[in-house]
VEXNULO-604882 format. One line per 5 residues: number of its first residue (from 1); their letters; for each residue x, y, z of C-alpha. Coordinates in nm, 3 decimals. Layout:
! VEXNULO-604882
NUM = a = X:Y:Z; ...
! end
This chain:
! VEXNULO-604882
1 = xxxxx = 0.000:0.000:0.000; 0.118:0.349:-0.062; 0.282:0.572:0.183; 0.115:0.770:0.459; 0.280:1.095:0.362
6 = xxxxx = 0.057:1.380:0.484; -0.041:1.605:0.197; 0.061:1.967:0.170; -0.304:2.074:0.197; -0.310:1.987:0.569
11 = xxxxx = -0.161:2.231:0.823; 0.096:2.115:1.079; 0.189:1.793:0.900; 0.284:1.485:1.099; 0.610:1.297:1.046
16 = xxxxx = 0.598:1.055:0.756; 0.755:0.713:0.720; 0.981:0.616:0.433; 0.821:0.595:0.090; 0.646:0.284:-0.030
21 = xxxxx = 0.534:0.208:-0.382; 0.355:-0.043:-0.603; 0.564:-0.261:-0.831; 0.700:-0.067:-1.129; 0.537:-0.129:-1.464
26 = xxxxx = 0.766:-0.303:-1.711; 0.906:-0.083:-1.981; 0.856:-0.173:-2.350; 1.109:-0.428:-2.472; 1.266:-0.170:-2.704
31 = xxxxx = 1.353:0.050:-2.403; 1.499:-0.228:-2.188; 1.869:-0.299:-2.208; 1.957:-0.659:-2.281; 2.050:-0.817:-1.948
36 = xxxxx = 2.409:-0.930:-1.924; 2.459:-1.296:-1.828; 2.472:-1.344:-1.452; 2.767:-1.516:-1.293; 2.752:-1.745:-0.992
41 = xxxxx = 2.894:-1.460:-0.785; 2.620:-1.225:-0.912; 2.346:-1.466:-0.808; 2.500:-1.527:-0.468; 2.536:-1.152:-0.408
46 = xxxxx = 2.171:-1.090:-0.497; 2.041:-1.361:-0.264; 2.271:-1.245:0.017; 2.160:-0.881:-0.018; 1.791:-0.977:-0.020
51 = xxxxx = 1.838:-1.197:0.286; 2.020:-0.919:0.473; 1.746:-0.666:0.389; 1.475:-0.904:0.508; 1.650:-0.953:0.842
56 = xxxxx = 1.696:-0.580:0.885; 1.365:-0.446:0.757; 1.083:-0.696:0.713; 0.761:-0.596:0.887; 0.696:-0.939:1.042
61 = xxxxx = 1.025:-1.057:1.202; 0.870:-1.391:1.301; 0.831:-1.481:0.934; 1.188:-1.398:0.833; 1.339:-1.739:0.923
66 = xxxxx = 1.082:-1.917:0.704; 1.138:-1.684:0.409; 1.516:-1.699:0.436; 1.507:-2.076:0.466; 1.307:-2.097:0.141
71 = xxxxx = 1.563:-1.880:-0.041; 1.858:-2.076:0.094; 1.694:-2.409:0.010; 1.620:-2.296:-0.346; 1.973:-2.165:-0.387
76 = xxxxx = 2.126:-2.497:-0.274; 1.888:-2.692:-0.501; 2.009:-2.495:-0.805; 1.678:-2.318:-0.866; 1.862:-1.989:-0.910
81 = xxxxx = 2.132:-2.129:-1.140; 2.021:-1.921:-1.438; 2.217:-1.654:-1.623; 1.902:-1.458:-1.722; 1.846:-1.174:-1.472
86 = xxxxx = 1.476:-1.140:-1.552; 1.419:-1.511:-1.494; 1.610:-1.497:-1.165; 1.395:-1.202:-1.052; 1.079:-1.397:-1.134
91 = xxxxx = 1.193:-1.704:-0.940; 1.299:-1.498:-0.641; 0.963:-1.321:-0.641; 0.774:-1.650:-0.655; 0.967:-1.788:-0.358
96 = xxxxx = 0.941:-1.469:-0.154; 0.564:-1.450:-0.198; 0.485:-1.819:-0.156; 0.684:-1.840:0.168; 0.545:-1.519:0.317
101 = xxxxx = 0.200:-1.469:0.163; 0.306:-1.106:0.116; 0.218:-0.960:-0.224; 0.452:-0.665:-0.171; 0.767:-0.879:-0.167
106 = xxxxx = 0.913:-0.880:-0.518; 1.234:-0.848:-0.717; 1.262:-0.662:-1.049; 1.558:-0.638:-1.283; 1.607:-0.271:-1.369
111 = xxxxx = 1.974:-0.172:-1.401; 1.888:0.191:-1.482; 1.691:0.241:-1.161; 1.953:0.043:-0.969; 2.232:0.270:-1.095
116 = xxxxx = 2.033:0.584:-1.017; 1.950:0.460:-0.668; 2.312:0.373:-0.594; 2.435:0.706:-0.732; 2.195:0.898:-0.508
121 = xxxxx = 2.313:0.711:-0.202; 1.991:0.514:-0.157; 1.648:0.451:-0.302; 1.466:0.756:-0.166; 1.581:1.033:-0.403
126 = xxxxx = 1.566:0.814:-0.710; 1.227:0.681:-0.609; 1.081:1.028:-0.565; 1.191:1.138:-0.913; 1.078:0.813:-1.074
131 = xxxxx = 0.726:0.827:-0.927; 0.695:1.202:-0.982; 0.763:1.154:-1.353; 0.512:0.869:-1.371; 0.248:1.077:-1.192
136 = xxxxx = 0.272:1.350:-1.455; 0.274:1.106:-1.748; -0.038:0.932:-1.614; -0.221:1.247:-1.501; -0.191:1.136:-1.139
141 = xxxxx = -0.396:0.825:-1.212; -0.706:1.028:-1.301; -0.748:0.868:-1.640; -1.116:0.910:-1.729; -1.419:1.116:-1.634
146 = xxxxx = -1.762:1.050:-1.783; -2.125:1.146:-1.741; -2.321:0.819:-1.748; -2.696:0.809:-1.823; -2.903:0.938:-1.532
151 = xxxxx = -2.630:1.193:-1.444; -2.415:0.931:-1.271; -2.061:1.066:-1.264; -1.778:0.820:-1.333; -1.407:0.840:-1.243
156 = xxxxx = -1.150:0.583:-1.354; -0.846:0.577:-1.124; -0.556:0.373:-1.259; -0.322:0.452:-0.969; -0.296:0.658:-0.650
161 = xxxxx = -0.012:0.892:-0.748; 0.076:1.185:-0.526; 0.302:1.486:-0.587; 0.291:1.746:-0.310; 0.136:2.080:-0.408
166 = xxxxx = 0.035:1.942:-0.750; -0.184:1.632:-0.734; -0.439:1.786:-0.498; -0.527:2.046:-0.762; -0.591:1.775:-1.021
171 = xxxxx = -0.808:1.583:-0.774; -1.002:1.903:-0.706; -1.093:1.934:-1.074; -1.209:1.572:-1.086; -1.408:1.605:-0.763
176 = xxxxx = -1.585:1.919:-0.884; -1.698:1.711:-1.181; -1.816:1.428:-0.955; -1.991:1.664:-0.716; -2.242:1.770:-0.981
181 = xxxxx = -2.359:1.411:-1.031; -2.666:1.248:-0.881; -2.443:0.950:-0.785; -2.071:0.873:-0.809; -1.889:0.567:-0.945
186 = xxxxx = -1.514:0.532:-0.878; -1.352:0.255:-1.079; -1.054:0.089:-0.907; -1.048:-0.228:-1.118; -0.687:-0.308:-1.204
191 = xxxxx = -0.557:-0.026:-0.982; -0.230:-0.153:-0.832; -0.199:0.112:-0.561; 0.029:0.409:-0.496; 0.048:0.674:-0.228
196 = xxxxx = -0.168:0.683:0.082; -0.162:1.062:0.062; -0.386:1.029:-0.244; -0.611:0.782:-0.064; -0.648:1.018:0.230
201 = xxxxx = -0.721:1.315:0.005; -0.990:1.128:-0.188; -1.162:0.960:0.107; -1.167:1.287:0.304; -1.432:1.415:0.062
206 = xxxxx = -1.674:1.145:0.177; -1.613:1.183:0.553; -1.600:1.446:0.827; -1.270:1.623:0.885; -1.006:1.520:1.141
211 = xxxxx = -1.127:1.159:1.170; -0.870:0.886:1.231; -0.858:0.701:0.900; -0.558:0.468:0.944; -0.262:0.408:1.177
216 = xxxxx = 0.072:0.290:1.036; 0.306:0.079:1.246; 0.677:0.027:1.191; 0.919:-0.153:1.424; 1.101:0.069:1.674
221 = xxxxx = 0.911:0.378:1.557; 0.614:0.566:1.696; 0.280:0.495:1.523; 0.188:0.739:1.246; -0.175:0.841:1.207
226 = xxxxx = -0.354:0.931:0.887; -0.651:1.159:0.961; -0.905:1.301:0.719; -0.842:1.655:0.601; -1.032:1.943:0.757
231 = xxxxx = -1.007:2.181:0.462; -1.107:2.073:0.112; -1.127:2.332:-0.169; -1.415:2.147:-0.336; -1.606:2.075:-0.017
236 = xxxxx = -1.743:1.733:0.078; -1.953:1.480:-0.109; -2.098:1.317:0.203; -2.435:1.153:0.149; -2.403:1.129:-0.228
241 = xxxxx = -2.458:0.767:-0.341; -2.110:0.618:-0.390; -2.021:0.299:-0.578; -1.662:0.172:-0.593; -1.564:-0.095:-0.847
246 = xxxxx = -1.304:-0.352:-0.737; -1.156:-0.676:-0.869; -0.864:-0.915:-0.833; -0.633:-0.649:-0.978; -0.714:-0.389:-0.710
251 = xxxxx = -0.421:-0.382:-0.469; -0.243:-0.189:-0.197; -0.357:0.175:-0.184; -0.661:0.091:-0.400; -0.755:-0.162:-0.133
256 = xxxxx = -0.702:0.101:0.136; -0.966:0.323:-0.022; -1.203:0.028:-0.071; -1.142:-0.082:0.289; -1.231:0.267:0.414
261 = xxxxx = -1.551:0.260:0.208; -1.644:-0.076:0.360; -1.543:-0.010:0.722; -1.685:0.343:0.741; -1.993:0.240:0.536
266 = xxxxx = -1.943:0.518:0.282; -2.098:0.334:-0.013; -2.117:0.005:-0.201; -1.823:-0.203:-0.322; -1.918:-0.374:-0.648
271 = xxxxx = -1.721:-0.651:-0.819; -1.486:-0.917:-0.685; -1.246:-0.957:-0.392; -0.919:-0.763:-0.407; -0.559:-0.887:-0.387
276 = xxxxx = -0.497:-0.863:-0.012; -0.174:-0.656:-0.006; -0.182:-0.413:0.285; 0.181:-0.381:0.398; 0.384:-0.066:0.338
281 = xxxxx = 0.682:-0.126:0.110; 0.992:0.044:-0.024; 1.237:-0.039:-0.304; 1.606:-0.097:-0.228; 1.886:-0.161:-0.480
286 = xxxxx = 2.027:-0.513:-0.492; 2.340:-0.598:-0.694; 2.409:-0.636:-0.977; 2.100:-0.450:-1.110; 1.786:-0.546:-0.919
291 = xxxxx = 1.531:-0.347:-0.721; 1.389:-0.531:-0.420; 1.045:-0.439:-0.286; 1.043:-0.511:0.086; 0.758:-0.458:0.334
296 = xxxxx = 0.861:-0.247:0.631; 0.532:-0.141:0.796; 0.164:-0.224:0.823; -0.164:-0.035:0.851; -0.427:-0.081:1.122
301 = xxxxx = -0.780:0.043:1.058; -0.958:0.215:1.351; -1.286:0.028:1.290; -1.164:-0.328:1.238; -0.837:-0.296:1.437
306 = xxxxx = -0.672:-0.496:1.159; -0.620:-0.470:0.781; -0.686:-0.655:0.458; -0.342:-0.819:0.441; -0.377:-1.170:0.306
311 = xxxxx = -0.756:-1.158:0.298; -0.840:-0.882:0.051; -1.144:-0.656:0.057; -1.470:-0.830:-0.023; -1.740:-0.650:-0.224
316 = xxxxx = -2.074:-0.564:-0.069; -2.231:-0.656:-0.404; -2.064:-0.940:-0.590; -2.052:-0.915:-0.967; -1.835:-1.041:-1.251
321 = xxxxx = -1.571:-0.765:-1.277; -1.652:-0.702:-1.644; -2.012:-0.621:-1.544; -1.933:-0.428:-1.227; -1.995:-0.088:-1.387
326 = xxxxx = -2.336:-0.186:-1.521; -2.425:-0.343:-1.185; -2.327:-0.021:-1.005; -2.534:0.184:-1.249; -2.835:-0.041:-1.192
331 = xxxxx = -2.801:-0.009:-0.814; -2.761:0.367:-0.837; -3.057:0.419:-1.070; -3.284:0.204:-0.854; -3.185:0.400:-0.544
336 = xxxxx = -3.212:0.738:-0.712; -3.560:0.662:-0.848; -3.680:0.623:-0.487; -3.572:0.977:-0.393; -3.878:1.170:-0.264
341 = xxxxx = -4.001:1.469:-0.461; -3.844:1.388:-0.799; -3.993:1.556:-1.103; -4.152:1.340:-1.377; -3.871:1.441:-1.614
346 = xxxxx = -3.598:1.318:-1.378; -3.783:0.995:-1.307; -3.822:0.937:-1.680; -3.449:0.999:-1.728; -3.363:0.740:-1.463
351 = xxxxx = -3.600:0.488:-1.622; -3.455:0.548:-1.968; -3.106:0.482:-1.831; -3.222:0.177:-1.631; -3.362:0.000:-1.938
356 = xxxxx = -3.032:0.039:-2.119; -2.827:-0.087:-1.823; -3.054:-0.386:-1.764; -3.017:-0.482:-2.130; -2.639:-0.487:-2.086
361 = xxxxx = -2.662:-0.696:-1.770; -2.919:-0.936:-1.915; -2.908:-0.912:-2.296; -3.243:-0.971:-2.462; -3.270:-1.261:-2.704
366 = xxxxx = -3.517:-1.226:-2.992; -3.571:-1.537:-3.207; -3.479:-1.509:-3.573; -3.840:-1.578:-3.679; -3.963:-1.289:-3.463
371 = xxxxx = -3.705:-1.055:-3.616; -3.808:-1.164:-3.965; -4.172:-1.086:-3.885; -4.077:-0.730:-3.791; -3.902:-0.649:-4.121
376 = xxxxx = -4.104:-0.423:-4.352; -4.203:-0.062:-4.427; -4.353:0.160:-4.157; -4.443:0.493:-4.313; -4.111:0.660:-4.402
381 = xxxxx = -3.910:0.392:-4.217; -3.778:0.077:-4.385; -3.677:-0.209:-4.151; -3.475:-0.491:-4.302; -3.319:-0.814:-4.171
386 = xxxxx = -2.950:-0.855:-4.249; -2.702:-1.103:-4.101; -2.936:-1.189:-3.815; -3.001:-0.826:-3.709; -3.262:-0.562:-3.789
391 = xxxxx = -3.155:-0.244:-3.966; -3.359:0.074:-4.000; -3.340:0.328:-4.278; -3.525:0.657:-4.305; -3.546:0.870:-4.616
396 = xxxxx = -3.230:1.078:-4.639; -3.078:0.929:-4.321; -2.800:0.675:-4.268; -2.877:0.306:-4.221; -2.875:0.218:-3.848
401 = xxxxx = -2.870:-0.119:-3.676; -3.139:-0.190:-3.416; -3.017:-0.352:-3.093; -3.275:-0.538:-2.879; -3.331:-0.395:-2.533
406 = xxxxx = -3.619:-0.622:-2.433; -3.769:-0.941:-2.570; -4.100:-0.767:-2.654; -3.974:-0.547:-2.937; -3.798:-0.248:-2.778
411 = xxxxx = -3.476:-0.157:-2.965; -3.205:0.102:-2.927; -3.070:0.268:-3.240; -2.698:0.217:-3.281; -2.509:0.545:-3.270
416 = xxxxx = -2.781:0.733:-3.080; -2.849:0.738:-2.706; -3.159:0.952:-2.755; -3.372:0.745:-2.993; -3.542:0.407:-2.944
421 = xxxxx = -3.803:0.223:-3.145; -4.079:-0.015:-3.040; -4.167:-0.265:-3.311; -4.467:-0.491:-3.359; -4.573:-0.659:-3.686
426 = xxxxx = -4.830:-0.380:-3.724; -4.651:-0.059:-3.626; -4.327:0.118:-3.537; -4.315:0.367:-3.251; -4.032:0.615:-3.205
431 = xxxxx = -3.938:0.719:-2.852; -3.709:1.013:-2.781; -3.522:1.065:-2.457; -3.671:1.357:-2.265; -3.991:1.355:-2.472
436 = xxxxx = -4.286:1.166:-2.314; -4.480:1.158:-2.643; -4.441:0.862:-2.880; -4.486:0.881:-3.256; -4.666:0.592:-3.426
441 = xxxx = -4.593:0.473:-3.779; -4.833:0.201:-3.906; -4.697:-0.077:-4.123; -4.770:-0.021:-4.492
! end
């Protein structure tokens, strides 16, 4: 999980522990230098350095003997007798994780980052520059904003990046967009984590200020608290229906946000259980060109008095991850439609959106014979059957495919979210979003 660095928006910041990060994304093959063959001495040095770092740093000292024993056993058995550095890193990672159950333990071959870390005297300075550059290239993880039907506002977060005095401003713009929605969906599927400063900034908008959100423990150091922010430029979104999408690719800091949502009952978690990687980690250089991710601390949540390490965060509403967005939309639209005092226009908008979402969750099946019976001319509309689908043409307009929404003849018109048609063998009705009147066209 990402670090608990207090953001610059909060006055009188608390001390912060050393940085922790998700695993780096592999660079394209064209950008990676060809690894030089490893010697026996190289392999021995790597295993020795990893073992020493585990004994010095690892968050759970009682597990160190088991992990070290696995590495030593594998080394003696010749499992690491490979001259390919990438393959050695993969085997070391497999053994570290299988012996510890810790998803943050990993080894990556990256001679460029290794050289930069060694030149700077340690991993901290290099790490800061590396993650700062990634934050800017990926727009701080804020990859997509959308208005979904029914004025549900959607945010896709690919990572929890944080750059002091910069990222907060980008979050503010995204949160202003979300604030104008009737409900909010935050998509964390595939989000591998990042900085806890970003988690704290985001979750603060759904909670009161100065609430204990997480405590971070590290051996021989005083506990460090993460508390929700008291001042937020955008204000709070408390009470707005919130739906957070999670899956087996949601890890670390992404799990921290999902865990807050679940423990503080801020909204619904929709999808599948997350990875289960809660420990704080940092990267240290290991010769001759590796970066070793080692867990050095752990979070404790004030509600559960534990964390999601090894167990993951379970959804409140289970759904196949590929359908989690549509499931969240369905839940939101059903809840919103029950809001007292809604105008007929808003209710109609929610119902229009609900029909479309339900069709995606449970696609309608119309038999070929029924489709064939609907082909024909309806006033100025010509409906034809081609390749198992109905197509509609109107004089002077492009040909459009009709997509079934329900089994009783309701179709959407491909390329338009505002027009639908209802077909029977005797007539065609056109329905326009926002217009309660239907227009009837008898079959001719």
